[in-house]
N, C-alpha and C positions, 0 to 999 in steps of 0.2 A: 724597257731601259735603252739607254743609248748604248751603242756597240763600243767595244774596246778600241776599234779602229779609230774612232773619232779623235784620239789623241794625236793622230797624225795630222798632216796638212790637208786642207780641203780646197777643191777647185771652186772658185765663186761662181762659175757659170754652170758646171754640172753637178757640183756638190759631191762628187765622188772622190774617194781618197786617191791622191796622185802619188806616183812613185817618182816624180820629177825632183830634182834637187830643190830645196827651198831657196828663195831669194837671199842672196848674201846680205849680210849686215850692212846697212847703209847704202845698198845698191840702188841706183836709179839709171834709167836709160836716157842718154843724152841725145838731144835733137838739135838741129841747127837753130841758132838764136843767139841770145846774150851768152858771153863767155861764163862758164860755171853755172849757168841756169839750166834746169830741166823742167819740163811741164810736169813730169812724173815726180811724186814725192818719195821720200825715203820709206822703205819697209823693213822692219825688224825681222830677223830670221825666226823669231819665236811666234810669228803670227800664226793663227790656226787657219788662215785662208791662204792658199798657194798663189792665187793670182792677185794682182794689185787692184783688180775691180772689186774686191771684197773687203780689203782692209789696208791700213798702213800703220806706221809706227805709232801715231797718235791715236789711232782708232782701236788698237789692241789693248788688252788689259794692261794697266800700269804696272811696270816691273818694280821689284822691290827698291832698287836703287833710286827710282824716281817718285817714290811715296814719301814726300817731304813735309806734309801738312801735319803739324801737331795741334793739340788743343788750342794753344796760343794763336795758331794760324786761323782757326775757325772763329775765335773771338775777334781777331783783327778784321777777318772777312766781313763779319756782320757789323762790326763797328764802322767799317768803311761803307757798308750798304745802307745803314740806318740813318747816317748823318746825311740827308738828301733834302732838297727843297721840297719834293713831293711829300715826304714823310713829316716835314715840318708843318706843311699846310694841311695835313690830313683831316683836322678837326674843323676846318673852315666849312666845308659842305655840310657837315653834321649840325653845327650850329645854325646854319642857314636854313635848314628844314624844321627847326623847332626844338632841338635838343639843347640842354643847357651843357656848360663845359664839363661838368662832372659826369654826366651821362656819355658825353663824347669820349672822355678818357676811359670810362668803363667799356665801351665798345672796343676801344683800342686794346686795352688789356685783354679782354676775352678773345678778341680775334687773333691777336698776335700769339697768345698762349695756345690757341688751337693750332694756328699755322706752325708754331714752333715745334709742337708735337708731330705734326704731319711731316714736316721737313726732316726731323730727326729720325722718324721711323722709316721714311722712305730713303733717307741718306744712308742708313746702315746697309741697304742692299748694295749700293755703290762701293761702300767702305770695305764690304767683304768680298765682293766679285771683282771690284776695280775696273769695271767696264762702263762706258758712257751710256747715257740715257737712250740714244737711238738704238743701241745694241740690246738693252734690257727690255725695251718695248717689244722686241720680237718674241719674248717669252709668252706673254699672254695674247698678244694681237696676231701673231704670225708675221711672216716676212713682208708680205705685200701691204696689208693694212697698217703695219707699223710705220710705213712711209707717209700715210695720211696723218698719223699721230705727230710724226716728226715735222712735217711740213707745217701742220697747224701751229706747233710751237715755234717753229723758225720765223715764219712771217710776223708773229707778235714780237719776237725778240729784235728783229731788225727794224720794225716800225719804231719801237721804244728806243732803240739805239739812235735812230734819227732825231726822235723828240728830244732825248738828252743832249745830243749834239747842238740842237738848237738853243737849249738852256745854257749850255757852255759857251755858245756864241754870243749870247746876251752878256754873260760875265765878261767875256773878252772885250766886248764893247764898252763895258763900264771901266775895265782896266785901261784901255786906250784913251778913253775921256779923261780919266783921272791923270794920265801922263801928259796928254796933249788936249787940253780943253777945246781946242778948235776942232777936234774930231767930230763932235756932235753937230758941227755947222757944215759938214760935207753935203754938197748938193745931192738931192736924191734923183736918180734916173732910172729907177725901177717903177713901173706903173702901180698906181694905187689899186688895192685890192689883192696884191700878191702876198701880203702878210709880212713883208720885210722892206727895209730901206737900203740904200747904197752902203750906208755906214754899218748897218746890221748884217748885210751880206759880207763885208769885209771881216767883221768880227767872227761870223760863222766860219769863213774860209779859213782864217788864221787858227781858230780852234780846231777845225778839222785837220789841218796839217799838224798842229801840235800833238794831237792824240795818236797820230799814225806810229810813232816809235813806241809809245806805251803799249799799243795793241801787239807789238812784236815781243814783248817780254814773255818768256816761256812760262807754262804753267807750274814748272818746278820752282820758279822764283818770284812769281808775281805776288805771293803772300807778303813779301818784304814791302812792296808798294802799299798793299793794304795796311800793314802795320804803320807805315809812314802816314798815310791818310787818316787812320784811326786816331792819330795824335793831332794833325793839323785841323781836321774837320771840327771836333769839339770846341777848339780854341776860337775858331772863326764864329761859329754859331753862338758860343757863349759871349763872345765880344759884342755880336749884334744884340743879344738880349740885354747884356749889361749896359751898353750904351743907351739903348731905348729906355730902359728902366730908370737910368740916371736922368734922362731928359724928362721923364714923366714925374720926377720928383720922388722916385723911390717907392711909388705906390701903384697898386693895380685897382684899387677899390672904386676908382671913378669910372671905370671902363664898363660898358654895357655887356661886354664879353663875359665879365666876371658877375656883374650884379643881376643880369636877366635870368629869369628861371625858364623853365620849359614853356614853350608857346603852343604846344598841342597837348592834348590829354587823351586818356582812354586808349582804345584800340588804335587810333592813329598814331599816338606816341609809340605804342609797342611796335607797330609795323615800321615806323620811322627808325626805331633803334635796330630792328633786325636788318632793314635795308642798308643801313650804314655799317653794321657788323659785316654784312655780305661784302660791302665795299672794301672793308679792312682786310678780310680774307683774300679778296681778289687782288689786292695790291701785291701780294707775293705768291699767288697761286701758281705762277709760272715756274718760280723756283721750287715750289712744292712738288711740282711734276718732275722737273730735271735736275734736282739737287745732286743726283749721282754724278753729273758732269764735274762736280767739285769734290764730292765725299770720296770719289775713287782715288784721290791723291792722299788720303789719310795713311799715316804710318801704321795705325792699328784702328780696327772698327770703333773702339771706344773714343777715339780722338774727337769724332764729331758729335758726340752726345752732348756736349756743352751747349749746342745750338738750342736745345729745349729750354735752357735757362737764359741764355744771352738775349735771344730774339724778343720775348715779351718785356724784359727789362729795359734794353736800350731803345726799343721803339716807343715804349711808353714815355721815357725820359724826353726823347726828341719831340713827341707830340705834345707834351706838357709845355716845354720850352716855346714851342710854336704858339700855343694859346696865350702863354703869359706875355710873350713879345707882341703879339697882336693887340692884347689889351693895353700894354703900356704905350704902344704906338698911338692909340686913340687919344691918350692924354698929351703925349709928346708932340704929335704931328696933326692932331685934329681928325683923324680917321683910322679905322681898323685896317691894318696892313698885315697881310699874311705873308707876302712874298719878301724874303730877306733881301733879294736883289734890289727891290725898290728902296729898301731902307738904306741899303749901302749907297745907293745913287744919291739919296738925300744928304749924305755926308759931304758931298762936294758943293752943295748949294752955297755955302758961305764963301767959297773961292779961296779959302786959306790953304796954305801949303799943308798944314796938319790935316785938314779934312781931306784933301785929295790924296795924301799919303795913306790915310786910314782906309779910304775907298780902294786904293790900288792893292793894298794887302788883303782887304777883304775879298776883292775880286779874284786875286790870285788863289786865295783859300777855296772859294767856291769853284774855281776852275779845277783844282785838284779833286774837289768833291765830286764833280760831274765826271771826271776822268775815272775815278773809282767806281762809280755807279756803272758807267759804260762797260767797264771791263768785267766787273763782278756779276752784274745782272743780265747783261745783254750780249756783248761781243763774244765771250767764250761759249755761251749757251748756243748762239746762233751758229758759231763755227763748227761745234760738234754736229748740229743737225745738217749744215751744208756738207760737212765731211762724209755723212752717211749717204749722201746722194751721189758723191763721186770720190770715193776714197783713194782712187789712183792718182787723182790731180789736186785734191784739196786736203790739206792738213789743218791743224788748228790755227796756225799763224796766217796762212792763206785765207781760211775761212773767216777770221776776224777782219782782215783787210777788206775782203769781198763784201761782208756784211756792212762794213762801215761806209763803203762806197754806195751799196744799194740803199741803205737806210738814210744817208745823208743827202743823196742827189736823186735817187730814183723815186722816193716817196714824198719829195718836197715837203719836209716836216715843218718848215715855218709856216706854210700855209695851213697844215693840219691844226697847229696851235692857234692859229689866227681866226679861222672860220669854220672848221669842220666840227661842230658841235656833235653831229650824228656820229661822225667816225670816232670821235673820243668816247662816246657813250657805247659804241660797238666794242672798242677796246676794254672799256670797263666792264662790260657784261659778258666778255668771253670766258668768264669763269665757269659758266654752265658747260663748257665743253672741256675745260681743264680738269674740273672736279671728277667726272667719270673716269678720265684717263688715269688720274693719280690713284683713285681708289682700286680700279682694276689691277694696276701694277701692284700695289700693296697687298690686296686680298690674294693675288695669285702667288706671290712669293711666300707669304707668312702662313696662309690658311690653307690654299689648295696644294701647294708643293711643299710646305713646311721647310723651305730652304734647300730642298734637294733639286737642284738645278744643274744644267750642263752648259758651262761656258763655251767649250769647243762647238757644241751644236748651235749656239747663237751666231757663229761665223759661218755655218754651213747651210746654204740655201736649200739643200734637200735633207736637212736633219730633222730632228724630232719636233722642232717648232714650226715645221711647214703646215702641218694640220690638214691640208687639202692639196692634192697633186696639182691642180690647175689655179685655184684662187689663192693658195698659200696664205690663207687667213683663218682665224678661229672664229667661228660664228658664235660662240659663247660670249667672247669679248666684244664683238661687233654689236650684237644684239643688246647686251647690257649697257654698252655706250649709249646707244640710242634711247634706251629706256631711261637713262639718267638725264640726257640733255633735251629730249623732246618736249616733256611736259612744261618746263619753264620757258620754252621758246616763244610763245605768244607775249609773255611778259618782257622777254628780251627785246622783241620787235617793238613793243609799246614804249619801252625805255628809249629806244633810238629815235622813234618818231616824236615823242614828247620833247626830246632834246632839240629837235629841230623846230619846235614851237607849234606842233600840230597835235591832234588827238586821234585816238583809235577807239574801236569798239571792244577792246580786251576787257573781260570782266575783272571786277575787283579781286576775285580769287585768283585769276591768272597773274595779276600784278603782285599779289602777295607771295605766290609761289616763287616769282622771280626774286623777290626780296630775300629769300632763303635759298637762292638758286644753287650756291655752292654746297651748302649743307645737304640739300635734298639730293642733287646730282651725285655727290660723292657717296652718300649712304645707299641710294636706290641702285646705282651701278654696281657697287661692291656686293651688296646683298644678293642681287640677281645673278651676278657673275659667279659668286660662290654656289648659289643654288643650281645653276646650269651645270657646273662641274660636279656637283653632288650627285645629281641624277642622270647626267649624260657625261661622264668622264671620258677623257681621251687618254686611254691607258698608255699609248707609246711614249707619251711626254711625262708620265709620272714615274719618277725614279725613287729608289730606296736609299740613295746616298748622294750627296753633292759631288760634282766633278768640276772643279775650278781650273784645272789644267796648271795649278800653281808649281808643280815640279818642273814642267816644261819651261814655264815663264822664268822661274828663279835660275835654272841651269843656264839658259841662254842669256839671261841678263848678266851673269857672272862673266860670261864670255864677252859680252858687249862692253862691259866696264873695263875689262882687261885690255880689249882692243883700243878703246878710247885712250887709256893711259899709254899704251904702246905708241899711238899716233902722235902724241905730244913729244915723245922722245926726250923727256926730261925738261922740255921747254915750259916756260910758265905761260898760262893764258893771258891774253890781252884783256883790258878791261871791257872791250866790246864783246869778246867771247864769254867773259864772265857773267855779263848781263844779258846777253841774247841767245846764248847757246843752252839747248835743253839739257 
């Protein structure tokens, strides 16, 4: 059992309880630089770690006053996340490999139902403990190996943030062209093969600058932006569908997308279905792993349960509309068109003011869509991961900005989208690593520990979750992780090589195992992790009751709230303070 002393403050370097005075609320150390700016971030007094190298105000468990997400907030969150170009196009690859549209939707329904359950079950951990994913990862993996887990997730989030920024840049270019048609005639001064033109780079830069203030909206208020996007996004996508269907004469029956049946049969069809089901699971396997970064804001644990219902319903609707719009486009424009941005660009071809206005509003809507995706699925997740690496200097806001700069400029995402088929295959197949991490976290909390965990010890680097005095890692979790991800690895490599137009000697069985990579890796890692703990338990980390430190957090939160009120001294907050203050 964890000692009673753990309710005090812990030194992030030595892990021993310290008798030093805790850091004062809102205290930071000032160094020479910009006026009012400090390299060190604010640390709440209620932190379970005494040194700033171990935690900060954003990395601590969320206090009661900042648990602002209701059931409606989670509905808005997934409405904002689901209405995206990538989810609109999800069935395109399925139909391309021989499935008909009905089987494609079946894969979407089944995959999103499974992922909805995984997200809700895993999300409940964050909703109960109110700690971010990087901290929760220390429970099963130990302190040091948890950094491998966190970095693995962080890189993926940053890359996708850059890719979504590129998509937003394309929408910005459409908007600029709709307003100033001569924009598309800007001479190109960027060498061929770079995957972007001068006009495209202008659109990319403007979109990047536009998203900066949105990344600064604090987590306690960002749900209101999600609610706004959850209204705007359906209107835009339904407008694209309605206009395309109208131009197609109100019928879908003439499109091969609808009329064609399955093009493969037997076992080939079955494995094609499973492969695409795996792709659907992989689409949000990242959030399946780190959903605690959002569920920790729940007012009560049950607030996030709605995700199990919302996810399969809304994602299926978006996928269906994508299929029907692509089918209508074949009749309306003479070709199957999956990308709604391309359809909106066609609205300007007539040169009429009405067409340009429609394209401008459509582009604005898609810009809002991509902004919401980058916040909900990428930037906040990456920020929490970066914060785990340097909590003394990085909070959520700084982490979001840092991730945006790295993802948008360091990874040159426009080149990834233009030419790096192998890299995109790598990102898509990364689920074989995310599945084991997710299942180990779930099995650890619900089955091995039965919810009896110590939050203070998660912030104590020499606490009960250290497991080993030197390696600070749990061999049970590490071994189970590799058992989950190594068998599908040959198929993963084959998928990358094939995407590059080459072939490998990987057996058909290896390829098939990768087709169910997420399901296999999730099940294998979880079962083996449970088995290792059943026969080789680590008794110091097994408690008979949970210790969330809620009394300490709540008491200090009440003081912090009173101090904030006193600091206002009867003054009203400005609009900027209301929007951007935590």
